[in-house]
Every structure is written in C-alpha cells, then in structure tokens.
N, C-alpha and C positions, 0 to 999 in steps of 0.2 A: 504494500500500500504506500503510495507516494504521498509526501507531505507538501502541501502548497502553501507558500507564504504570501500574505496579502501585500506586504510592503517590506522594504529593506530593514526597517527597525525590528520587525518580527523575526527576520532571518538572523540578524545580529544577536538578538536575545536568545534564540535557539542555539546558536553556535557557541555562545559564552556559557550556557547552562552546563552544569556538570551532569553527565548522563552516565550511570553505572554501566560497566561492561556487561554484555549479554553472555551468560554462561548457559550452554546447551547441555549441561550434564546434571544428573541427579546426585552425583557423588562429589563431596568436597574433599579435594586432595591436598589442601594446603597443609594439613597436619601429618602427611605421610612422609616418612624418611626412609628412602630405599636402601640406605646403608645399614639399617637394622634388620634383623631377621623378622619375617612375618609373611602374611599371605594377603593377596588382593582378590577381590571379587571382580567380575566382568565389568561392572559399571565404573569401578575405580581404575581399571586398566584403560578403559575407553577414555576416561577423563584425563589421565596422564598422557595418553597418546593423542588426545584431542581428535578423536574420531567417533563416529556413531556406531550403534550396535550392528547394523547391517553390514557396514564396511568392515567392522572388526571381525565378525564371524566369517565373512567371505575371505578376508585376509588370512585367518587361521586355517581355513579349509584349503587355500591355495599355497600356504607356506610363507606368506608375506609377514605374518605376525606369529610369535611363538604360541604353540599349543598349550592348553592348560596343563599344569603339573599334576593336579589330581581333582577328583570329583567327590562331592558328597550329595548323593542323590542326583538331582538335576543341576545343582549348582557347580559352577566351574571356578577353580582357584588357581592363581599363579603365585609363585614365590616372589618375594621382593627381589631376590638375586636374579631370577630369570628376566624380569623386566629391566633391572639395572644393566645386566649384560647386553640385552637387546638395545637399549638406548646408547650404551657406550660403544657398541659396534657400529653405530650409525644407522641402525634400523635394519640390520641384516639378520633374519631369523636363523 
C-alpha cells in the first residue's frame, strides 16, 4: 500500500519521525549467544539467518542450510555450534 503525501510538510514530518524497524520473525534472538552450548528451534534459526520458514525448509531439503541435529516429536532443533559453524563458513552447509 503506497502512502500519498498531501504536501511537502507532511512528507518532511514523515521522514523525520522515528519508525521502528519491521521484524518479520516471531523469535527474539537478541539474547542468544552462539558461543555457549545450547539448542535452537526452527523459528530462532530463521530469525538468525533472516529468512522465512518456507525458504528455510526448502534450503534444508536442498542442502543450502544445515539439517536439524535432532528431533523431539515434530519439533526440529539445531545446536548452537552447528549454526555458528555455518555462519563462520560463510553460509556453506
């Protein structure tokens, strides 16, 4: 949806207003430290990699992203070390 400005003053006001960044993720990853041992759920991996669920699962299926380390029922988990190694290698699974 496009925003139409009536005049230049409205445009200037909108540009100077502080607009919070749009986050397209349900997971808050600001507290995650990948240098510590732990596990990540799919939503957290997607937030770290900044990708959506569809792209993530297609990437796992084709080998673009690392496969889950283990499952608990239908839930997939990745170790912190797996994602850290993936990021350090420049994204090569």
